[in-house]
N, C-alpha and C positions, 0 to 999 in steps of 0.2 A: 892878603883880603879873602872876606869870604865869596866864594862864585855866586853870581845871579843867575845859573843855568838853573832849569825849569828841571830837575834832579837836583838839586845841589844842596838838599838838605843837610846832609851828611857831611857836607866836605866845607873844609875852612879857610882852603886856599884853591887860586883859580890855576888852572895850568896856563902855560906861558901861550904867546900869539903861534908861535911855528906847532904847538900842541893840536892846538884849536884847529888851525891849520890841516894839519896832519889827520887829525880822527876826522873831519868832517866831510859829508858826503853829497853835499847840496850842490857842488858844482855839478853832478852828475843825474842824482835822485832829483831833480827839480823838472826832468823829465815824466816823472810821475803825479806831476801837480794833479792833474785832473781824475787821474785812479785814485789818488788821497783823499781830495773832497769827495769823491764818489763814496768811497768806503766808510769816512766820517758821515756823510750823510743816512748813512746806512744805518748804524751803528747808533745816532742820535733817535733814529726816529724808533730802534727798536726798543733802546734805554725807556723813551715813553711809553711804548706800549706797554711795556713791561711794569709802567710805574715806579722804573728805579731812580728816576729824576724826575721833579714835576714837571707837570706838562707845560706852563707856562716859560722855563729855563730850556727846553725842549725846542719850544718853537723859535724863541728869541737863539738859539744855535742853527737853527735850521737856516732861519732869517740872514744869519750872518754870512753862514757857509754858501748859500746862495750870489749873496754880494763877492762874495770872494770869486765865487765862479765866473760871475762877471767880469769883475775886475782881469782876471787870470784869461779871458777872451781877447778883452781888450789891450792887454802886454800890461797892466799897471801895476802888477805885482812886482815888487823888491827885496831878493831874498839875500840873507848873511851868513856869511862862516860863521860868526859868534851863535846863531839859531840851529849849526851843526846839519841839520838834514830837513830836509822836505816836512817832514810832520811835525817838528820845533817851530818850524817857521810859519808855517801854516795856523797852527795854533796860537802865536804869537800876535801873529794878522789876525786873527778872528779875536782876539782880545781887546788889540785895540780898538776894533771893531763894536764889540758888546760889551766890554766888560769883563769882571772876573768870573761871571758866569758860563765863561768860556772854557772854564777848567773842569767843569762837570762833564765836558764832553770827552776826556779821558776815561771815567768812570767804565772800569770792567773791561777794559785791552791796556795792549804794551804797544811798546813800538815794534818787538818783536812780532807779534800779528798782525800790526798793523803794515809793517813794511810788506810781509811776505801776501797779504791782500792786495797791495798794492801793485807788487809782481806777478802775481797770477793775473790781475786783471789789466794789465800790461801786454804779458805775452797773449792773453787768451781774447783780445782785442785786436792784435794782428797777426795769428795765425791766420784768419780767413784773406788777408790780403794778401799774405805770402801764398797762399795755396790758388787763389785769383790769379797773380802773378806768372805762375807756373803755367795754369791751364792755360793761359795766352798763349806762352811760349811754346806749348801743346798745339795748340788751335795752328800757329804760325808752322810750326813742323806738318803737319796733317796738312795741310793745304799745299805746302810747296810737294811735299809728297804725291799727293793727288796730280799734283800736273807732271811729273817727272816718273812716274810709273816704270815706262820704258826707256826712259835714260840709262843708257847701259855705260857704268863703268868699273876701273879696277876694284875687287877687293883687296884688301890688306891683313897678312900678317910678319909678324918682325917687318914692318912698314915697308914688304918687299910686295909684288905684285904675286897675287893668290888664285882668284878666281871671279869672274867677270858677276857684276852683280848689276843689280836696279837701286838707281840713286835714293829711289822712292824707299826704297827696302830700308837702306843705309840711314835714311831721315828717322824712318819708324823705329828704329832702335832706338834712337834718343828719346822718343816720345816713349819707348817703353820704361827706360829710366826715369824719367821724368814722373813717371805715373808712380812708380814706387815711391819717390821724394814726397808727391801728392800722401800717399798713401802713411806715409810716417808721419807728416804734419797732420793729418787727422787725427793718426792713434793720439799724437803729442796733445791732440785737443782733449781727452779723456784724462790726463793726469793735470791738465791746466785749468780744466772745469770745476776745482776743488775750492772752496772758502777754510782758510785758516783762519778768520775772525771767531773770535769769544775763545781762541784759546790762550787768551794775552801771553802772559810770557813765557811758560810752558806747562803750567798745570790746568789750566783754566780758573774760574773762578768763585768765590763765595755769592757774587751775584746771581737772581733768578732769570737770565739773558736767554736768549731766543736764538739759536745759530740758524735755526731752519731758516727764520724770518730775514736774516740778513744775509744770506745765503742765497734764498730767494728773489731779495731785493736786488742783490747786484747782480742777478743771472748765473750764479753759480747752480752745477748740478746739484750739487751737497756740500754739506761740511766734511770738513778731514777727521777721520772717526778717531784719531789721539792727539792730544794736544802737544806732545812732545813731537811728534813726526811732522806735526802741522807749522813746527816755528824752527823746525831744522832742514824739512825737505828741499831740495834744488834740483830734483830730478828732472822736474820740466823743464827745467831753465836747461839742465846739462841735455835732456832729448833733443831738445831747440837747438843748439848749437850741435850737437852731433847731426842730428839732420840737416841744417845749415851747412857741415862741412861736407857731406855725401853729396849732398846738391851743387856744392861749388866742383868738388871734384868733374861732376858732371859737366858742369857749366865750362870747366876748363878742360877739360879734352876736349870739347866741339871747340873750344876755341884753338885748342893745338892746330887741330885739324883743318880750319877757317883758315889759320896763319901759311899755312903748308900750301893750301887748295889754291889761295888768292895769291900766291910767289909765281915768277916767271917760269920758273922751273917747272911747276906742276900748272898753272894757267885754268885751273877749273873751274872757278869762282872768281868775278869779282866783285866786292863790295862798294856799296853804295858811297857816294861821297859823302854824306852825311854821318857816314860811321868811320870815314877814313881822315888820315891828317897827311899833312906834307913834312917836306924837308925844309928848315931853316938855309941851306946850302946846296943839296941836289934838285934841283928844278922835276926831275921826273919821278921822283919816289910819290906812291902812295901808299901809306904804310897803315896797318891793320891796328891803330892802337888801341881802339876799345875791347877790342878781342885779346888783346897783351892786358889790357889791364884787367880783364874779369878773370885772366888765369892767371894774373897776379897777386889780385886781392884774396884768390882762393886761401894763401897763405896766414893774413890775418884772422880770417875764420875760423882755420884749424888752431892756430895759435890763442882764440878764445876757447876753444873748446878745450886745448891743454891745460890753459889758466883756470880756470873754473874746476875741473877734475884734480888738480895741485891743491887748489883752495879747499876740497870739500873731503878729501883722501882721509885725512886725518883728525876730524872733528869729532870731541866727544858731545853727544845731547847738551845741551840742545841748543839753543843758539848761542854763536861766538862773533865777536867783529871780524873775525878773519871774512865772514859773511859779507860784509861790506861790497865785499870786490867781487858780489857776483853778477851785478849788473852793469858795468860799463862794457862786459865781451857781450852782451846780448842785445844790448842797446845798438852796438857798434854791426852788430850780426845783421840787426834789421834795417840799419841804413846803408848797409851794402848789397844785403841779398835781393831786397826789392829794386833796386836801381840797375843791378846787372842782370836781370830779370827781364827788366824791359828794353834795357839796350841790348839784348842778346836776341828778343822776340822781334825790336828791328831791324838788327841784322838778318836774321833769318827771310824776314818778309821782303826786306829790299834787295836782298843780294843777284847778280844775274849769274845761271847757270849755265855756261858753256859748254851744252850738251857734246859737240862733234868733238872739242878737245878729249873730254872725258871716252867718248865712246874710240878716238880715236888712239888712246894708249891703250885698248885692248886687243887690238891689230896685230903686233907684232912682240907680244911681250912674253908669250907662248904661257898665259894662263888658263887657256882652254886644253892645260895636260891632263888635268882630270877627266876633262868628257872624254878622251882618247883611250885612258885606261878604264872606263866606264864602259866604253865602246866597247871595246876587247873583253871586257869581264861579262858583259850580256851573249857574247858570243861563245864563251865559254874558257876562256882564257881564265887561269887562278888570279884573282887581283892581285898578290904580290907579284906575279910573273908581268902582269899587264903595267903594274909600276916601273918594274926593273926596264921593260921594253922602252916606254916612252920615256924614261927616263934619259936611256942612253939616244933616243933621238933627239932630244931636246938637247944632250950636249954635242951633240953633233951639227943642228940647227943652230947654236949659239957661234960654235963654230966656222959655220958656212954662211952663214943668214938668213939660210933656209927655215922660214916658219911651218908649223905643222900641218897648215892649211895648202904649202907650197909642193910638197913632198908628193912626188909622183902616186900614180893608181897604183901601177905596178909593183913599185917598193914597199908598196903598203901589204899588198897580196904575198908579196914576199915573208912577210911575217905570219900574215893567215891568209891564206886563201880567200875567205868569204867574205873581207872585206870589201865592200862595194861605192858606187861613187854617194851615197848617202853618208859617209864620213864627213864629207866637206861640208853638208848642211850642218851635222851636228857639231863640227867646231866654230862654226861661227858664233861671235859673240853671242850677238842678242839672242841668238835659239837657245846656247847653252844656258843663257837666264832665265829664259821661258818656260826651259823645259825641269827646273828644278821647281817643283810642284810638290814638294813633300812639306806637309804643315810647317807655317811659320819660316818657310823657306824663301828665296830670293825671286821664286817664278812670279810672273806679271801677275796673275790671278792671284795668290796668294799674299801677293803686297796690297792687292784691292779688300781683301779679306782682312788685313790688319789696319787697313785706310778705315774700313766700314765700322771695324771693331772700335777704334779711338775716336773716331766721329762718337757713338754710342755711351763712349764715357766721357766725353765732353756736351754729351746732349744737344749735338749741330746734327742739325739737320744737311 
């Protein structure tokens, strides 16, 4: 039997219910209903301005679209698989409201530029929210760093004690990572802030449209310069997912350390009860489940990125139905990364820092070995030789249980006569941290500079 589809003029048979369901995207692209109505309003206003359709028809369409906006806000719209996607569903609903004149809305446009416009608007509207959520987390890190400039803890390489550092310095490292995330998402805005509307199916249109008008009406910086590119570009979505994946790497790394540090063995942090859960069988348990979930959700974001890269990698210009698969991953990323950032912010703000435990971990761990090597180097011992000497002292200390700060002065002076009592001062963990005052280092004054710079970036007084 003939198809009843809006595009069905040249078809004599309808697809099966299974084909309709498989090809439909309304289940997920209804999330762009708001954007689709905005795009249609801009388009019909342009059609009126350019006298492409009669003013009275345009006014009826505008009124109908406003009515649909009200219905959408009230939760009164019902979408069907039979109408495939959000564009055709809304056109069908508009036709129900105002009659056949609704069909004039599609003059000089295609679903190809329509969906691209909707998708741009969707990402464009959410990018500032993502950036704001990252900055909230940065603000929480700065606040905790400021409270812990002189909190000394072990710094790690290979998860082995390396050198003592400031906990504030550690927190500002994550601030720096997140700042790069902010900058990536800000750059993403440039490629999102382009209007595909008016590119039509792929080649533009013979109607005297005004693409600058619709771009301005929708708040875009400018229209795409090439109609083929306008309907086939999904770089902005790939950038969003790539940026989201890198962001989740950073969150996952921080979560991994929170999970380790809240364990009995480390005991550096205690998470607030608000961000922990218990066990159904073990009464003593306090599990860092929110940190584990954020760490785990990184996988779905990586998958979304790989999914879209795979969809796009072999597509000829211009639009292909494969590109219907471009949205769900982005929608999922948005609903994953913003809550993850908010949960992470809360965890950082409310965690209890166990300063004494952190400091105690630097007392007998030989993480001050580099300080002793530097001490010898300053007194003329070639650093490689100093490294070897200290390495031997560490080995002996591990065998005897004697730390570097417990070695008698006479023994030190047998190695180098010019070693004085000041060596014990330099071997103190807090002193070792404070003395590392090279630019960007863990010295307390340098950490304060990092915090000041961070506040300036956040415009926090």
